[in-house]
C-alpha positions in Angstrom: 19.2 51.5 32.2 18.8 51.5 28.9 21.0 53.2 26.0 20.6 52.7 22.2 23.4 54.4 20.5 22.9 55.2 16.7 21.1 51.7 16.0 20.4 50.5 12.7 18.6 47.4 11.8 18.1 46.6 8.4 15.9 43.6 7.4 17.2 41.2 4.1 15.2 42.8 0.8 13.8 45.3 2.9 14.2 49.0 4.4 15.9 49.4 7.5 13.1 48.4 10.1 15.5 50.6 12.3 17.2 53.6 11.5 20.0 55.2 13.5 18.1 55.3 16.7 19.4 57.0 19.9 17.6 56.4 23.0 18.2 56.6 26.8 15.9 55.6 29.4 16.6 55.8 33.0 16.5 53.6 36.1 13.0 53.5 37.3 11.3 55.3 34.4 8.3 54.1 32.6 8.2 54.7 29.0 5.3 54.3 26.4 6.9 53.4 23.0 3.9 54.5 20.2 3.8 54.9 16.0 1.8 53.0 13.4 2.2 49.2 12.4 5.3 48.4 11.0 6.9 51.2 12.3 9.5 49.4 14.5 8.1 49.0 17.6 8.3 45.5 18.4 11.4 45.6 16.7 12.9 47.2 18.7 11.7 45.7 21.9 13.3 42.4 20.5 16.7 44.7 20.3 16.6 44.9 24.1 16.0 41.5 25.3 18.8 40.1 22.7 16.6 38.4 20.1 18.0 40.5 17.4 21.4 42.2 17.0 21.7 45.7 14.9 23.7 46.5 11.9 25.1 49.2 13.2 25.2 50.7 16.7 25.2 50.0 20.3 22.6 48.4 22.7 23.6 48.8 26.2 21.1 47.3 29.0 21.8 47.5 32.8 25.5 48.7 31.9 26.1 45.5 29.5 26.6 45.9 25.9 24.5 43.1 24.6 25.6 43.4 21.0 29.0 42.0 22.4 27.5 39.3 24.4 27.6 35.6 22.7 24.9 33.7 22.0 25.3 31.9 25.7 25.2 34.8 27.5 22.1 36.2 26.5 19.5 33.9 28.5 21.5 35.3 31.8 20.8 38.8 30.6 17.0 37.4 29.9 17.0 36.7 33.6 16.5 40.6 34.8 14.3 41.1 32.0 10.5 40.6 31.7 8.6 40.1 28.6 5.2 40.4 27.5 4.9 39.3 23.8 2.3 40.3 21.5 1.7 36.9 21.0 2.0 35.6 24.5 3.8 32.5 23.4 2.8 30.5 26.3 3.0 26.8 26.8 -0.3 26.0 25.7 0.0 22.4 27.0 0.6 23.6 30.4 -1.1 24.7 33.2 -1.8 28.3 34.0 0.6 28.1 37.3 3.2 25.6 35.3 3.6 28.8 32.9 4.2 31.4 35.4 6.4 28.8 37.8 9.0 28.5 35.1 10.6 31.5 35.2 11.4 31.0 38.8 12.3 27.3 38.3 15.0 28.6 35.5 16.3 30.9 38.3 16.6 28.1 40.9 13.6 29.0 43.7 12.6 26.3 45.9 9.5 24.6 45.3 7.7 26.2 48.7 8.6 29.8 47.5 7.7 29.4 43.9 4.1 28.0 45.0 3.6 31.0 47.2 5.1 33.9 44.6 3.3 32.1 41.3 0.0 32.0 43.3 0.4 35.8 44.6 0.9 37.2 41.5 -2.0 35.2 39.5 -4.1 36.6 42.7 -3.1 40.2 41.7 -4.0 39.0 37.9 -7.5 37.9 39.0 -6.8 34.5 37.6 -6.0 32.2 40.6 -8.9 30.6 39.9 -7.5 29.4 36.7 -4.5 28.2 38.4 -4.7 24.3 37.3 -6.4 24.7 34.0 -4.2 24.6 30.6 -3.7 27.9 28.8 -5.3 26.9 25.8 -9.0 26.5 27.5 -8.8 30.3 28.6 -9.5 33.4 26.5 -7.6 35.8 24.7 -7.8 38.3 27.9 -6.8 35.6 30.4 -3.8 34.8 28.3 -3.0 37.9 28.4 -2.6 37.7 31.9 -0.9 34.7 32.8 1.8 36.3 30.1 2.1 39.2 31.9 2.2 37.5 35.2 4.9 35.5 34.4 6.9 38.6 33.0 6.4 40.2 36.8 6.8 37.1 38.8 10.3 37.6 39.8 10.1 41.4 40.2 12.5 42.1 36.9 14.7 45.2 36.6 13.0 45.9 33.1 9.6 45.1 31.8 9.0 45.1 28.4 5.7 44.7 26.9 4.2 44.7 23.2 0.4 45.9 23.1 -0.1 44.2 26.8 -3.7 45.5 26.5 -5.0 44.9 23.1 -7.3 41.9 24.3 -8.9 43.8 27.3 -11.9 45.6 28.1 -11.7 49.4 29.5 -11.9 48.2 33.2 -9.3 45.4 32.4 -6.9 47.8 30.9 -7.1 49.8 33.9 -6.1 47.2 36.1 -3.5 45.9 34.3 -2.0 49.7 34.1 -2.1 49.9 37.4 0.0 46.4 37.6 2.6 48.0 35.6 2.8 51.6 37.9 2.7 49.4 41.0 6.2 47.5 39.1 7.4 50.6 38.4 6.9 52.5 41.8 8.8 49.4 43.5 11.8 50.0 41.2 11.3 48.1 37.6 12.0 50.1 34.4 8.6 50.0 32.1 8.7 50.0 28.1 5.5 49.3 26.9 4.8 49.6 22.9 1.0 50.3 22.8 -1.2 51.8 20.0 -3.5 52.9 23.0 -4.0 56.7 22.9 -6.4 56.6 25.8 -3.9 54.4 27.9 -1.2 56.9 27.0 -3.0 59.8 27.9 -4.4 59.1 31.2 -0.8 58.1 32.2 1.3 61.0 31.8 4.6 59.1 31.6 7.3 59.7 29.1 6.0 59.1 25.1 8.4 58.1 22.7 7.3 57.9 19.2 8.3 55.7 16.2 7.6 56.5 12.4 9.1 54.5 9.6 11.6 53.5 11.9 13.0 56.8 12.9 12.5 58.3 16.3 9.9 61.6 15.7 12.6 64.0 17.2 15.0 62.7 14.8 12.2 63.1 11.8 11.9 66.7 12.9 15.4 67.6 13.0 16.3 65.9 9.6 13.3 67.9 8.3 14.6 71.2 9.8 18.1 70.3 7.9 16.6 69.9 4.7 14.8 73.2 5.2 17.7 74.9 6.2 19.7 73.8 3.0 16.8 74.6 0.7 16.9 78.1 1.7 
């Protein structure tokens, strides 16, 4: 479902944000992506939904090499990817309902079906009573739930989440994790970038660690190579 082959991305006047990343995530997998701040987690997620293009390497999503797509083709790719951004990216002057429903409107759903599906996901998130409030009136945790509802409302093939439980208490973190698990059971491939060790440890899903733009396993192999060369 997701494949990165020797992917390197460097920002101008800076070291590589990602360095020679090779990663495969199968259809239906649930993967946690962790690492310290600045390790490249957000950059990697942005590559996966086509917001960034690598300097070198290939990014393949659901059989499509997205490094070869034109800018006009990227929106079609994103229709099958749900994204929960760290800063939410909600439409602050729109209601909760409108923020979530817009995903289905773009996909061409009918008005009645949009209403049913949107209210269903808002109920799952525990914020159905807020449906008619503009999002700028919500707490940070409530805005996070709206962002998650928007990402999941169309049952995407892939869900990418960047620190999705950062503003939530323990009870609400567990609820959000259960929603991720349910989406995964229905067949969605889930990739969650997080610092939350407790969230990772209680779930027992696959874990990938980024450190200074490299996957931990790649760093270990480099160190072994250097050690062997020094002998």
